[in-house]
MIKEKOL-331794 format. One line per 3 residues: number of its first residue (from 1); their letters; for each residue x, y, z of N, C-alpha, C. Coordinates in pm, whole numbers, always signed. Each point is the difference from the previous one (the first is absolute). Layout:
NUM	A	X,Y,Z,X,Y,Z,X,Y,Z  ... .
***
This chain:
1	MRM	+83,-121,+0,-83,+121,+0,+86,+126,+0  +107,+1,+82,+89,+117,+9,+66,+25,-135  +37,-114,-70,+65,+14,-131,-99,+57,-101 .
4	AKS	-127,-45,+7,-101,+50,-93,-20,+150,+17  -4,+45,+128,-14,+144,+25,+119,+77,-54  +119,-57,+16,+120,+66,-49,-4,+16,-151 .
7	VLT	-42,-107,-70,-9,+7,-146,-105,+104,-41  -114,+2,+71,-106,+95,-32,+48,+144,+19  +74,+24,+110,+55,+134,+24,+93,+43,-112 .
10	WIL	+81,-96,-46,+97,+29,-108,-73,+35,-129  -109,-77,-30,-77,+26,-122,-66,+137,+6  -57,+33,+118,-64,+132,+14,+100,+113,-12 .
13	ALA	+120,-19,+52,+105,+104,-8,+34,+32,-144  -8,-101,-87,+27,+23,-142,-123,+56,-71  -116,-49,+39,-121,+33,-75,-50,+141,+28 .
16	IPA	+9,+45,+126,-58,+129,+35,+68,+116,-72  +136,+9,-1,+62,+110,-74,-37,-3,-147  -7,-120,-60,-35,-10,-142,-141,+50,-24 .
19	AVA	-92,-35,+93,-138,+45,-14,-10,+150,+13  +74,+57,+96,-1,+146,+20,+54,+69,-123  +114,-51,-52,+59,+60,-120,-97,-7,-116 .
22	GSC	-69,-116,-12,-94,-16,-109,-119,+93,+10  -32,+45,+123,-115,+89,+19,+36,+146,-17  +132,+33,-9,+43,+139,-14,-31,+51,-139 .
25	PPG	-32,+126,-14,-23,+56,-132,+129,+1,-81  -11,+3,-135,+119,+2,-83,+91,+116,+39  +128,-29,+10,+97,+104,+32,+25,+19,+147 .
28	AIA	-81,-65,+88,+16,+24,+144,+134,-51,+49  +45,-116,-50,+129,-52,+43,+111,+87,-54  -16,+39,-128,+104,+84,-62,+6,+138,+63 .
31	AQS	-107,+40,+73,-2,+133,+60,+109,+18,+103  +66,-109,+39,+114,+13,+90,+114,+73,-70  -3,+6,-134,+100,+73,-76,-33,+149,+7 .
34	SIV	+101,+83,+22,-26,+143,+10,+118,+78,-57  -29,+123,-42,+105,+89,-49,-17,+136,+65  +108,+79,-7,-2,+136,+53,+1,+96,-118 .
37	LAS	-99,+88,-4,-10,+103,-104,+36,+134,+61  +111,+59,-46,+36,+136,+41,-76,+95,-91  -90,+77,+58,-93,+77,-81,-6,+146,+42 .
40	TTS	-28,+85,-95,-24,+140,+31,-125,+13,+88  -1,+100,+84,-112,+16,+94,-131,+30,-71  +6,+60,-118,-124,+42,-64,-89,-116,-40 .
43	VEN	+58,-111,-47,-84,-115,-36,-51,-73,+124  +66,+24,+114,-48,-56,+126,-105,+91,+62  +33,+131,+14,-93,+94,+64,-130,+16,-77 .
46	SGL	+7,-15,-132,-120,+14,-82,-95,-118,+14  +51,-112,+54,-81,-119,+15,+10,-96,-118  +81,+35,-102,+8,-86,-118,+52,-139,+34 .
49	LAH	+107,-9,+77,+59,-131,+29,-95,-87,+81  -72,+60,+92,-98,-77,+78,-111,-53,-89  -22,+66,-113,-104,-42,-94,+49,-112,-91 .
52	ILP	+124,+8,-48,+44,-95,-103,+79,-120,+53  +77,+18,+107,+87,-110,+44,-77,-123,+49  -114,+15,+70,-75,-121,+36,-43,-80,-122 .
55	QFT	-25,+67,-112,-37,-71,-123,+118,-83,-51  +120,+58,+8,+120,-72,-43,+25,-120,+91  -14,+19,+131,+23,-109,+95,-101,-112,-19 .
58	AKT	-125,+36,-24,-103,-101,-21,+30,-84,-124  +59,+63,-99,+29,-71,-125,+125,-87,+10  +102,+49,+72,+131,-66,-1,+38,-67,+131 .
61	GIS	-64,+39,+111,+42,-50,+131,+121,+70,+55  +49,+105,-69,+118,+73,+46,-47,+125,+75  +33,+10,+128,-35,+119,+76,+106,+107,-20 .
64	VRV	-41,+124,+13,+89,+114,-26,+4,+90,+123  +119,+17,+55,+17,+96,+110,+51,+130,-59  -72,+107,+22,+33,+130,-59,+82,+83,+99 .
67	VAQ	+113,+50,-47,+79,+99,+74,-19,+132,-73  -89,+85,+52,-35,+125,-67,+92,+112,+45  +72,+57,-95,+97,+106,+29,+1,+99,-116 .
70	GTG	+72,+109,+18,+26,+86,-113,+83,-77,-102  -8,+40,-126,+69,-74,-105,+149,-18,+28  +66,+105,+44,+144,-11,+29,+28,-104,+107 .
73	QAL	-81,-2,+104,+17,-98,+107,-34,-140,-47  -103,-12,-84,-39,-131,-52,+112,-59,-85  +62,+82,-82,+111,-47,-83,+119,-38,+87 .
76	DTA	+24,+76,+106,+109,-35,+92,-29,-133,+71  -126,-23,+34,-38,-127,+62,+34,-116,-93  -29,+17,-127,+33,-104,-98,+150,-13,-18 .
79	RRG	+71,+112,+0,+146,-5,-13,+62,-84,+111  -54,+13,+121,+54,-74,+115,-38,-148,-3  -88,-38,-91,-44,-138,-4,-115,-30,+92 .
82	DAD	-72,+104,+43,-111,-19,+93,-136,+0,-69  -2,-13,-131,-125,-9,-75,+20,-94,-118  -110,-53,-50,+5,-91,-114,-47,+66,-129 .
85	LVL	-69,+114,+11,-57,+68,-115,-22,+146,+39  -1,+89,-100,-14,+143,+27,-112,+57,-86  -82,+88,+60,-105,+72,-72,+11,+147,+38 .
88	VHD	+48,+84,-94,+33,+139,+33,-40,+95,-114  +27,+131,+20,-46,+98,-100,+93,+122,-8  +126,-24,-19,+96,+108,-24,+93,-45,-111 .
91	PEA	-27,+38,-125,+78,-49,-114,+150,+20,+13  +43,+113,+54,+143,+27,+10,+66,-93,+102  -61,-16,+117,+55,-89,+102,-5,-145,-47 .
94	EQK	-105,-36,-73,-10,-135,-53,+111,-29,-100  +28,+98,-87,+105,-20,-101,+135,-17,+67  +24,+75,+106,+126,-16,+73,+10,-141,+59 .
97	FMN	-109,-48,+56,-7,-136,+57,+32,-103,-108  -57,+18,-118,+27,-92,-111,+145,+10,-46  +52,+121,-8,+139,+19,-45,+100,-63,+96 .
100	EGH	-35,-4,+127,+87,-63,+100,-3,-153,-8  -89,-51,-82,-9,-145,-17,-89,-71,+99  -79,+76,+78,-88,-65,+98,-128,-54,-63 .
103	GAT	-44,+63,-107,-123,-43,-64,+24,-81,-125  -87,-99,-23,+9,-82,-122,-99,+48,-104  -124,+23,+40,-102,+51,-92,-80,+109,+71 .
106	RRQ	-50,+92,-80,-78,+113,+52,-119,+20,-93  -121,-12,+56,-120,+8,-83,-101,+95,+63  -59,+84,-81,-102,+91,+49,-131,-77,+16 .
109	IAW	-68,+22,+111,-127,-69,+22,-119,+95,-1  +23,+129,+35,-113,+92,+10,+50,+144,+6  -94,+91,-14,+32,+141,+19,-121,+71,+62 .
112	NDF	+28,+107,+67,-104,+98,+33,+68,+137,-10  -32,+93,+82,+70,+129,-10,+14,+62,+138  +89,+97,+4,+17,+81,+121,-94,+119,-8 .
115	VIV	-37,+50,+116,-80,+123,+9,+62,+87,+109  -16,+128,-15,+36,+92,+108,-129,+37,+73  -1,-26,+129,-117,+32,+80,+36,+115,+94 .
118	GPA	-101,+69,+44,+23,+113,+90,-130,+45,+64  +6,+99,+86,-120,+47,+71,-98,+67,-96  -127,-18,+28,-103,+60,-85,+14,+152,-7 .
121	ADP	+54,+62,+106,+20,+145,-1,+103,+43,-105  +91,-91,-36,+95,+18,-109,+78,+132,+7  +84,+17,+104,+74,+127,+14,+96,+29,-115 .
124	AHV	+43,-102,-75,+91,+23,-112,-74,+23,-131  -132,-10,+3,-84,+25,-119,+41,-88,-118  +4,-129,+24,+39,-94,-106,-113,-96,-36 .
127	KGG	-112,+9,+70,-110,-94,-19,-49,-1,-144  -19,-123,-53,-49,-14,-136,+110,-2,-105  +125,+8,+43,+111,+3,-93,+36,-138,-54 .
130	HDA	+70,+0,-113,+46,-124,-62,+149,+3,-29  +70,+96,+60,+145,+13,-18,+64,-12,+138  +59,-117,+27,+55,-26,+133,+117,+92,+33 .
133	VAG	+83,+28,-98,+118,+85,+24,-43,+143,+31  -93,+52,-77,-50,+135,+28,-67,+5,+136  -69,-107,+36,-65,-6,+130,+100,+5,+114 .
136	LKA	+110,-74,-12,+101,+2,+105,+67,+136,+11  +20,+65,-113,+57,+136,+3,-93,+93,+77  -130,-13,-23,-95,+86,+70,-3,-31,+149 .
139	IAG	+7,-126,+36,+1,-39,+141,+124,+57,+70  +116,-13,-66,+123,+54,+58,-7,+153,+8  -55,+62,-103,-10,+147,-1,-89,+52,+112 .
142	AKA	-106,-76,+30,-91,+41,+107,+50,-45,+137  +109,-79,+0,+50,-60,+125,-112,-73,+74  -83,-68,-79,-109,-78,+57,+56,-132,+52 .
145	PFV	-51,-52,+109,+54,-125,+55,-6,-115,-100  +110,-73,-8,+8,-117,-89,+66,-113,+79  -63,-118,-4,+53,-117,+70,+67,-93,-100 .
148	SRG	+126,-34,+27,+74,-95,-82,+18,-130,+77  -10,-113,-70,+24,-127,+66,+145,-12,+46  +93,+41,-83,+141,-3,+40,+52,-137,+35 .
151	DRS	-54,-105,-65,+33,-136,+41,+62,-85,-112  +48,+64,-104,+61,-71,-114,-101,-91,-70  -126,+32,+11,-103,-78,-68,-10,+47,-145 .
154	GTN	-78,-76,-79,-24,+42,-137,-74,+133,-6  -92,+20,+93,-73,+126,+6,+92,+115,+36  +89,-22,+96,+97,+102,+39,+94,+32,-117 .
157	AEE	+42,-102,-74,+87,+22,-116,-71,+82,-106  -129,-29,-23,-77,+76,-97,-14,+146,+45  -27,+19,+127,-11,+137,+53,+128,+78,-24 .
160	LRL	+114,-61,+30,+128,+69,-16,+30,+30,-147  -41,-90,-91,+17,+28,-143,-82,+121,-41  -120,+12,+54,-85,+114,-34,+57,+131,+56 .
163	WNA	+51,-5,+124,+63,+120,+55,+122,+39,-84  +76,-98,-43,+117,+28,-82,-41,+65,-132  -108,-51,-60,-50,+60,-123,-47,+143,+22 .
166	AGI	-45,+29,+123,-44,+135,+34,+118,+92,+34  +120,-56,+9,+118,+79,+36,+4,+40,+145  -61,-82,+86,-10,+31,+143,+62,-114,+81 .
169	VPG	+78,+36,+102,+54,-98,+94,-73,+21,+133  -114,-66,+19,-84,+32,+116,+65,-31,+133  +83,-105,+3,+67,-34,+125,+96,+108,+46 .
172	KEG	+44,+83,-94,+91,+110,+34,-76,+130,+21  -98,+24,-87,-69,+128,+2,-114,+7,+102  -58,-117,+30,-117,+5,+88,+4,-93,+119 .
175	QGT	+112,-72,+17,+8,-97,+108,-23,+64,+136  -90,-60,+77,-26,+50,+135,-101,+112,+4  -39,+52,-117,-102,+105,-3,-121,-54,-73 .
178	WYR	-11,+25,-131,-117,-49,-72,+17,-143,-54  +123,-50,-9,+25,-134,-55,+31,-96,+114  -84,-102,+17,+13,-94,+112,+32,-140,-51 .
181	DIG	+120,-44,+25,+46,-134,-37,-26,-92,+119  -93,-95,-15,-39,-80,+116,+70,-136,+5  +63,-43,-110,+67,-130,+1,-94,-115,+28 .
184	GGM	-119,+3,-59,-100,-104,+28,-72,-47,-125  -95,-89,+19,-74,-58,-111,-110,+91,-51  -72,-48,-103,-102,+82,-64,-114,+32,+95 .
187	GQA	-43,-98,+77,-107,+25,+96,+40,+106,+103  +125,-8,+46,+50,+99,+96,+5,+139,-62  +42,+6,-126,+8,+131,-67,-139,+60,-17 .
190	LNA	-97,-82,-37,-136,+52,-15,-59,+41,+134  +28,-76,+105,-47,+39,+133,+62,+132,+42  +130,+17,-26,+68,+125,+36,-56,+116,-80 .
193	ASA	-22,-21,-131,-55,+107,-82,-141,+37,+46  -77,-101,+39,-135,+26,+49,+4,+82,+129  +92,-34,+89,+10,+71,+128,+53,+141,-16 .
196	MNA	+87,+20,-101,+67,+130,-18,-64,+88,-106  -108,-50,-64,-57,+71,-115,+110,+29,-103  +71,-106,-35,+115,+14,-88,-23,-73,-132 .
199	YTL	+84,+30,-95,+0,-71,-129,+93,-120,+11  -25,-100,-84,+93,-113,-11,-25,-71,-132  +95,-82,-40,-14,-84,-119,-39,-140,+44 .
202	SDR	-102,-56,-64,-46,-135,+35,-25,-80,-127  +17,-131,+9,-50,-85,-107,-152,-3,+14  -68,-9,-113,-146,+9,+3,-63,-117,+77 .
205	GTW	+61,-118,-11,-57,-116,+67,-9,+19,+150  +110,+46,+62,-2,+22,+145,-95,+114,+35  +0,+103,-84,-89,+114,+27,-147,-44,+3 .
208	LSF	-41,-79,-97,-139,-41,-7,-40,-88,+118  +95,-80,+50,-33,-90,+110,+28,+62,+137  +48,+124,+3,+37,+67,+125,-126,+59,+65 .
211	ANK	-22,-31,+125,-124,+40,+67,+6,+139,+62  +117,+39,+50,+11,+124,+78,+30,+121,-88  -85,+27,-97,+29,+109,-95,-22,+138,+61 .
214	ASL	-89,+11,+95,-32,+130,+62,-30,+101,-111  +75,+112,-5,-29,+102,-102,+80,-20,-128  +78,-108,-7,+86,-20,-117,-83,-36,-123 .
217	IIV	+42,+54,-114,-61,-32,-129,+112,-12,-103  -30,-61,-113,+96,+1,-110,+3,+139,-60  +120,+57,-10,+12,+135,-58,+68,-2,-137 .
220	IEG	+86,-100,-24,+67,-9,-131,+0,-146,-43  -42,-26,-124,+0,-134,-55,+4,+10,-152  +26,-113,-65,-9,-3,-145,+126,+39,-75 .
223	DSR	+108,+30,+70,+128,+32,-65,+65,-132,-44  +49,-7,-124,+62,-124,-48,+122,-37,+83  +59,+98,+67,+116,-28,+85,-39,-74,+128 .
226	LIN	-130,-11,+24,-48,-64,+123,-37,-147,-19  +28,-57,-118,-26,-143,-21,+86,-80,+97  -60,-102,+59,+63,-79,+106,-3,-148,-39 .
229	RYD	+117,-55,-34,+9,-137,-52,+48,-96,+109  -58,-120,+1,+37,-102,+98,+63,-120,-71  +120,-38,+46,+75,-110,-61,+25,-112,+100 .
232	VIQ	-7,-124,-48,+40,-115,+81,+138,-44,-50  +92,-19,+94,+138,-36,-34,+34,-134,+63  +39,-94,-86,+50,-130,+47,+150,+10,+23 .
235	LNP	+48,-70,+101,+140,+11,+40,+91,-89,-84  +125,+45,-10,+102,-72,-75,+53,-117,+84  -12,-123,-49,+45,-115,+80,+150,+0,+27 .
238	EKH	+77,+71,-81,+145,+6,+23,+33,+80,+125  -85,+95,+35,+23,+80,+122,-91,-41,+115  -109,-69,-31,-100,-33,+103,-39,-146,-10 .
241	ANA	+99,-85,+15,-22,-144,-14,-91,-56,+109  -7,+67,+114,-80,-51,+112,-146,+43,-7  -33,+87,-95,-139,+45,-13,-86,-113,-56 .
244	KLA	-127,+8,+32,-95,-99,-53,-44,+45,-139  +91,-19,-95,-18,+58,-132,-112,-67,-79  -17,-129,+15,-106,-70,-75,-138,+49,+44 .
247	EAE	-19,+9,+132,-129,+48,+51,-21,+147,-37  +108,+79,+9,-10,+142,-34,-36,+18,-147  +55,-84,-86,-32,+8,-142,-148,-30,-24 .
250	RLA	-56,-90,+78,-143,-31,-16,-85,+123,+31  +39,+76,+104,-76,+122,+30,+20,+105,-108  +124,+20,-44,+27,+99,-105,-77,-34,-126 .
253	TWL	-1,-127,-36,-71,-43,-121,-150,+16,+17  -52,-31,+120,-143,+16,+25,-41,+147,-9  +82,+90,+53,-32,+143,-3,-12,+53,-143 .
256	TSP	+76,-59,-91,-3,+46,-140,-93,-84,-86  -60,-104,+57,-90,-87,-76,-138,+67,-12  -83,-47,-93,-135,+55,-11,-77,-6,+132 .
259	EGQ	+17,-109,+76,-71,-13,+128,+48,+104,+100  +132,+15,+12,+55,+99,+92,-34,+142,-41  +5,+27,-129,-32,+134,-49,-148,+32,+25 .
262	QAI	-86,-99,-15,-141,+22,+28,-21,+29,+149  +75,-70,+85,-11,+22,+144,+42,+142,+36  +108,+46,-62,+48,+136,+26,-103,+103,-47 .
265	GSY	-50,-18,-121,-93,+96,-57,-136,+3,+67  -36,-109,+67,-133,-6,+63,-4,+66,+137  +117,+40,+51,+2,+58,+134,-49,+144,-5 .
268	EVS	-104,+29,+77,-59,+133,+4,-22,+45,+144  +2,+129,+19,-39,+61,+127,-103,+107,-31  -115,-9,+62,-110,+94,-23,-34,+11,-149 .
271	GQQ	+5,-115,-68,-36,-3,-141,+107,+50,-95  +118,+31,+51,+107,+51,-85,+112,-103,-11  +45,-23,-122,+110,-92,-26,+131,+65,+43 .
274	LFH	+80,-72,+81,+121,+59,+55,+123,-26,-86  +3,-114,-69,+117,-37,-79,-44,-49,-138  +78,+36,-102,-30,-40,-137,+101,-106,-43 .
277	PSA	-46,-121,-31,+92,-105,-44,+75,+43,-125  +130,-30,-8,+78,+45,-115,+108,-98,-43  -14,-127,+37,+102,-99,-35,+14,-14,-151 .
280	TSP	-111,+9,-72,+6,-18,-146,+26,+130,-74  -19,+112,+67,+25,+130,-64,+61,+96,+102  +128,-19,+33,+65,+81,+103,-4,+149,-33 .
283	K	-16,+80,+103,+1,+145,-15,+143,+52,-9 .
***
């Protein structure tokens, strides 16, 4: 009798895990596989990643841990080997990353645009404008408060390019007075601008999903210089042999596939589309 119980226990020990595994939905076992995505804060703060990544995980069983940072920090995270894939939006910083040999492929997945937001009272009288450079000149001329992210993000890089085009060095001419460098993310910059009745540059996606707008409104939009492109970069195996490159490639490929592009394009906030898929027709 004791031997029979022993054999029965042994059979159950084998059968139960198999039965549990058989009852799991497809991909549940594979979901133990995971990758780290170093991503710009805008695709995280806007809610896009929370919308699309569960769809990718359900399809592949690969979970994705997002490290949301400014583009410069995200690229540095990948340089150190602490990420498996990169999703960012600063063409110049991305090209440097590729030139250093850290990236193997770089593909555009979507675009939206930047907007300049500011207080409805509009002390710089720029509301309704479509020329970002002229708008910044007016803001500087009026010494109206302006909040800069100052965090080496793609948005911060775009802001500095616009100031340069305006022939203004705000960190020198206005630092500590009308120009406030906060060294923070997009949400922090918008919160600061809201509290200070200040102007700032934002990606449209984060702006639309931002709740604490207070008196802030879009004052300048529609300038071709404000196009905001998002690229996914796969890492070079010669420099990043320890990265989970196969799993990362599956995510990069999914993001550029018809299914991934549809997921990106279907994301809306208050009935407005935040990102425009562009894998087949890069901007």
